[in-house]
GUTIZA-643032 format. One record per residue: x, y, z of N, C-alpha, C in turn; residue in three letters. Coordinates in pm, whole numbers, plus 50000, padded with zeros to 5 digits. Atoms other than C-alpha are relative to their C-alpha. Layout:
<sites>
XYZXYZXYZALA ...
</sites>
This chain:
<sites>
500844987950000500005000050000500865012450000UNK 499134988349993502805023650089500635002749864UNK 499414998050132504455017549749498985005749900UNK 501054994950090501155023949570499775014950019UNK 500204985749972500665057349747501185008249953UNK 498814992550044504235067749678500015001649849UNK 500034999150148503885059449306498955009549950UNK 501084990950043500575078049281500395014450019UNK 499584986149974502055109349438501015004549896UNK 498994996450101505055108849200499365002249863UNK 500694998350128502745104348899499255013149995UNK 500764987549994500565133649009500925012149988UNK 499044989050010503595156049058500545001449858UNK 499534999450138504805146748709499005006549907UNK 501044993850085501495156348549499905014950022UNK 500084985749970501435189848727501205007549945UNK 498794993350047504995197548617500055000749847UNK 499915000450146504365189648247499735013249932UNK 500234987150065502785223648149501135009850023UNK 498904990849971505575242548320501204996749916UNK 498865003850081508195222248137499775003349853UNK 500304996850140506425227047806500165014749971UNK 499884985650019506465264747860501435004149977UNK 498594996650017510245263647858500454998449855UNK 499625002150138510295252847489499375010849911UNK 500564989550087509845279647215498894994449912UNK 501135003750085506565278847016500215006249863UNK 499784995150137506965282146633498755007249949UNK 501134992250053504775309546482499524994049870UNK 500515005650126502475298646198500555007649879UNK 499454993850121503945305245852498875005949916UNK 501004994150091502135327645602500735005449877UNK 499464994150121502645340745250499115011849959UNK 500744988150042501655374745106499284997249869UNK 500815001650122498835373844847499855013749936UNK 500084987250070498905401244582498545004149986UNK 501354994550014495815423444584500045011549900UNK 499984990450110494965444244275499235012850031UNK 500784988249968492825470044454500895012550007UNK 499274987549989493995505944410500125007449868UNK 499754991650117494885534044172501314995849934UNK 498775002750073497495529243901500095009449880UNK 499754992050120499045548143607501234994449932UNK 498865005350070501525539443338500065004449855UNK 499764996950140502715540442978499804987449917UNK 500175011550089502165518242674500535003449861UNK 499594998350138503305513042318499654987549922UNK 500365011550081502455490542027499805003749855UNK 500284997950141501195488141673498534998449971UNK 501415000650036497895491041493499864997749851UNK 500335002650139496345479441170498535003349980UNK 501374995650019493235498641071499524997849858UNK 500615001750131490865497240779498975010949978UNK 500984989950040488965525040602499394995749868UNK 500695004950121486355516440339499005010349950UNK 500934989850048484915548540194499444996949862UNK 500665000550130482415547539908499935014249945UNK 499924986850064482785576439663498835001749903UNK 501074996850096480005593439465500285013749939UNK 499854987150069480095621239207498615004649957UNK 501294994250036477015643339177500235010249889UNK 499774991250113477175658238828498925010749993UNK 500994989250015475525691738765499214998449871UNK 500715002450125474475679138422499034988350018UNK 501005010649990471255659138417500204989249895UNK 499795009750105472405641838099501124990250034UNK 498845008349969475605627738247499714991050119UNK 500065009349887475865597638475501434996850044UNK 498665002249947478795589638702500014987850092UNK 499755011049907480125559038879501405001850059UNK 498694998749934483065556339121500334987150072UNK 499555011949926485105527839263500295004050144UNK 499694996949859485625525239642501465004250016UNK 498634995649970488725541439793500504993250126UNK 499615007449879489405514040048501505000450020UNK 498584998949969492745515140225500274994350138UNK 499525003949868494735500840514500625012150067UNK 499444988949922495685525340790500854993950111UNK 499095006849908498745511640969500975009950064UNK 499014991649935501285526041210500314995350140UNK 499655003049861502755526241559499305010150089UNK 500694991349907501305541941871500674999450136UNK 499514999749863502195551642226499195009950080UNK 500794990949919500535568542518500044996650147UNK 500085001349856499475568942880498644994350038UNK 501265004949947496815551243085499985001650152UNK 500194999449855495405553943437498674993650033UNK 501255006549963492705535843629499954996150146UNK 500215004649862491385520043947499404986149996UNK 500505013749989490785483544039499414997550138UNK 500555005249874488655467044308499994984949989UNK 499975014650000489315430544393499084994550105UNK 500915007149910486625408544547500204985149979UNK 499675014050020487845373344602500954998649884UNK 499185001850119489245361744272499575008949885UNK 500514991350106487255387344070500545014250018UNK 499484986350000488565421843974499135008349907UNK 500784990550078486505451343852500785013149995UNK 499224987850012488095482943719499485009449894UNK 500314989750099487825514743515501335005949955UNK 498724995150054490615526743284499755010049888UNK 500034990650111491185556343053501415001249944UNK 498684998450061494005561942807499925010249886UNK 499894990750113495185586842543501224995949921UNK 498945005450086497315576742243500325009649886UNK 499564993550124499345593741969500394989049903UNK 499725010650098499675573641645500605006049873UNK 499474996350132501455574541310499174993649890UNK 500825007350096498595556741134499615008649880UNK 500354993150123498085566740773499744989949890UNK 500305008650113496595551240461499695008249877UNK 500254993350128496335560540093499224990749909UNK 500805007650095493735549039843499675008749880UNK 500384992650120492465559039501498694994849945UNK 501275003350064489045559739345500025005449857UNK 500124995550139488375562138971498545003849974UNK 501344995050030485375583338876499804999749848UNK 500305001550142483825574938540498745007949967UNK 501124991450040481595600838375499594996249858UNK 500535003750131479365590438082499035010949954UNK 500814988950053477925618537868499504996349862UNK 500525003350133475595611037573500295011349901UNK 499764990350108476335628337242498715001749919UNK 501234997150074473585644937041500345005449862UNK 499854994750135473095654836678499235013049987UNK 500734987550026472215690236575499054997949883UNK 500845003350115470875677936239499644985250008UNK 500345014249998469185644536171501224991649965UNK 498835008650020471905618636204499954988550102UNK 499875010849902472955587736390500885005250114UNK 499204994449890474125599336736501284992350020UNK 498745006849970477755591636809499924993050136UNK 500035006849870478575568637101500245009750114UNK 499804991049886478575583837450501485002650026UNK 498634996349963481695601437571500254995150143UNK 499675005649870483285582337859501345005850045UNK 498804993449948485825600938072500294994950140UNK 499565004649868487815588038371500905010450066UNK 499144990949924489445608538644500264993950137UNK 499675006149872491265597738962499715009450119UNK 500124992949873490495608139318500984993450098UNK 499045004949900493495603639550499455003050140UNK 500714999049873492115597239897500914994550110UNK 499155004649890494155595040220499375003850134UNK 500524997549866493295593240590501084997550104UNK 499095001549886495205596740917499184999050127UNK 500565000549865494415588641279501085005550094UNK 498914994149921496665613341469499974996050146UNK 500115003649859495325604441813498644993850026UNK 501295005249954492605585541994500104997350150UNK 500065003149858491495577842347498854990650027UNK 501085008949961489275553342531499655002150147UNK 500465000849861487255551042852499304986650013UNK 500445013950001486745514242938499814994350140UNK 500095008449882485525491143207500854987649980UNK 499235012550006487635460543293499414990350103UNK 500485010349909486425428043448500794987349971UNK 499195011950022488485396943506500184991950126UNK 499735009049889489815370043734501514998550016UNK 498615003349975493105359943892500144984850004UNK 499885014650001493725323843782501144995250089UNK 498895002849912496995324543975500365012950073UNK 499574988249927498425347944237500935008449912UNK 499204990250073499915379444075499724999949850UNK 500424999950140498125373043740498555004949991UNK 501324994150019495055391343607499644998749851UNK 500505001850136493155380543292498655007149990UNK 501194991450001490445404743180499455002249860UNK 500674994650119487945416242918499755014750025UNK 500154985549984487495453242852499155005649886UNK 500834993850102485115475942661499435013250047UNK 500584987249963483565510342648500015009849885UNK 500064988850093483845543942471501355002349934UNK 498794996350074486385552942201499735013149927UNK 500124987350072487035586742042501365003349938UNK 498744996750065489655600941807499805009749885UNK 500014990650112490555625541535500304992549871UNK 499795005950132490225614241172500245011449902UNK 499644989850098492005635840914499934993949861UNK 500225005050135490995631340550500485010349898UNK 499544991350108492595645640236499624993849867UNK 500385005050132491305642439881500445009449891UNK 499574992050116492735654339548499374994149875UNK 500675004150124490635652439231500635007949886UNK 499334993250110492365660138902499524994449867UNK 500365004150136491395659238532501035005849903UNK 499064995450102493655661938231499295008849900UNK 500584991250103493135688237964499694991949875UNK 500415007050121491375677437647500685005949877UNK 499364995550125492835679837296498935002649894UNK 500914996750110491185694436985500524993949871UNK 499615005050132491225676736648499865011049897UNK 500214988650091489835706736463500245012950077UNK 499844987349928490325743536546498875001950100UNK 500984998649893488585748236878500725004350127UNK 499434996649869489105757737237500184987150079UNK 499825012649928490735728437423499345000450137UNK 500625001149869489025716037733501105000750106UNK 498924998849901491145727738027499904989050106UNK 500005009249887492185703838299499715007650128UNK 500294993549873491475710938659500204990550116UNK 499845008249880491785698739015499285006750116UNK 500624995149877490165702239352500614992550117UNK 499385005949881491805696239690499155003550121UNK 500804997849879489845692040012500654992850118UNK 499475005849877491025685640368498955001050110UNK 500995000549893488845675240659500664994850127UNK 499555005149870489495669841028498805000050093UNK 501165001049913486825657341264500264989950111UNK 499895009049886486605640841605498784990850000UNK 501065009850006484585608841596499914992650133UNK 500245007649877483055589041884499434986449961UNK 500465013550030482585551341873500154990950121UNK 499935009849891483175520042079501274991749987UNK 498805008149996485985496542179499734987450082UNK 500055012849928486215459942288501394993649994UNK 498705006550002489245439442383500194990650118UNK 499635009249893491045416442623501485001450027UNK 498594999049967494365414142800500374991450118UNK 499475007249885496565398143063501045009050064UNK 499094991549925498485416343336500654991950111UNK 499265007549898501145403343574500695009850094UNK 499314991949900502505417943897501504997349993UNK 498555001050002506245424943884500535003750138UNK 499424996249871508535437644160499335012650054UNK 500574988249938507155462644408498585002549954UNK 501334996750048504085481044281499874999749849UNK 500024999950146504935475643914499274987849944UNK 500665010850073502795454943676500245002149851UNK 499874999350145503145446743306498824993149934UNK 501185005650066500395439143055500214999049849UNK 500135001250145499715427842698498515000849969UNK 501424996950021496435439942547499675000749851UNK 500554998650136494355437442228498725008150007UNK 501204991750007491705463242134499495000649857UNK 500664997250128489215466041847499215012950016UNK 500654986949991488055501841786499195002449873UNK 500874996250111485175513241566499585014550023UNK 500314985749986484885551041514498775004249920UNK 501284996750062481635548941321500125005449860UNK 500094994950137480545564840993500695013549987UNK 499304987550030482625592540838499515004849864UNK 500554994450123481055615240573500705013149968UNK 499334987750045482865641940369499445004249865UNK 500414994350128481745664740087501115009349953UNK 498874992450049484545678939873499555013449942UNK 500284987050062484805713939734499454997849859UNK 500565001650135482805719039409501104998949895UNK 499045002450107484645706839100499535007149873UNK 500304992750124484765729238791501104996749899UNK 499015004750096486835709038544499264992349892UNK 500825006650100484655701838238500724988149936UNK 501445001949981483225676838172499604996950145UNK 500335002749859483475670838549499635013250069UNK 500524988349930481295697838697498974994750100UNK 500905005549900479705688139024500704998850135UNK 499515001549863480465675839377500354985450027UNK 499595013349959482355645839512499664998050147UNK 500315003649862481095628839829500654986550033UNK 499415012649955482755601140032499414996650137UNK 500555004549872481195580840313500534986050028UNK 499445013049967482645551340498500124998050150UNK 499855004049861483745535540823501474997150027UNK 498615002449963487065534041006500044991050123UNK 499815009149888488015504641229501504998150022UNK 498595001149964491285497241406500234987850088UNK 499595011549919492995466141545501345003550067UNK 498854995049925495535473941819500554989050090UNK 499305008649905498095452742004501075008650067UNK 499044991649929500135469942274500434993550131UNK 499505004249870502215463542584500045012350090UNK 500044988749908502075484942896500714997050131UNK 499355000949870503815491543226499255009450095UNK 500764992349903501805503343530500695000150136UNK 499574999649860502625514443882498755001750086UNK 501184999549913499995507444150500365007650127UNK 499694991049889499875534444418499494995350134UNK 500585004149870497765517344683499364986349985UNK 500665012950001496135484744784500614991050106UNK 499495008449892496425460145072500634987149950UNK 499485013350022498445428345080499414990950106UNK 500695008949908496475399845238500914988450037UNK 499175011149954498245373645451499224987149991UNK 500625013350010497445337345373500794990450089UNK 499345009249906498215312945659499904985749950UNK 
</sites>
């Protein structure tokens, strides 16, 4: 009995001492890793290239009711490089990111096209006779367009498939300046018999207008060191219908007005570098 009591007392003392002994050993803090959060303001620069398309239809309104005119389209590619600035704000909720971005771009985009205007004028007889065949005359219209600058105001929505990566779709408002130049020229006519030769002539018109349209695109952005991020982005821009009426033409037999109407679209691929000014970093245990 005495041995049993002695053993029980020693066991009890050992149990009471265990917490105190455990307190003497250091406790390892739980490990955690920082999760990138895209919330906050950002601004940056971008550069890239663009391949646009302009497809104007040309019409010639002759002042002569007897004459009829047809014209070929003056379609053209409008290609060049671009660069500019962007700024925006993101809000991250879970794996989803919502944002608003605006940008302004300068471009070297330019395209040249040519339309051929064909004027058909019937010939008449003063005395009874067989009328000669109609007089068919061709004249070129040199047509060029530039896109000196454009800007967008877009929403962005996307997800983070992996930490520090952001895949998104974007769309919204697009606007830009479209500069158009047209030169219409006719050659002088020759006389077979003594007569007054038909003089040649030309008309030059320049237009500049700011158009408003829409933009859609997609991109991927990755967090770099510190607050820096890099992105690759594609945008499709449509600046809507463009209508121009040239100065009156007085170059017989071309006496009338040239009109051109069409649409300008643009395909853009660019890379960008942003700096994010604010936003929390969440700890993941």
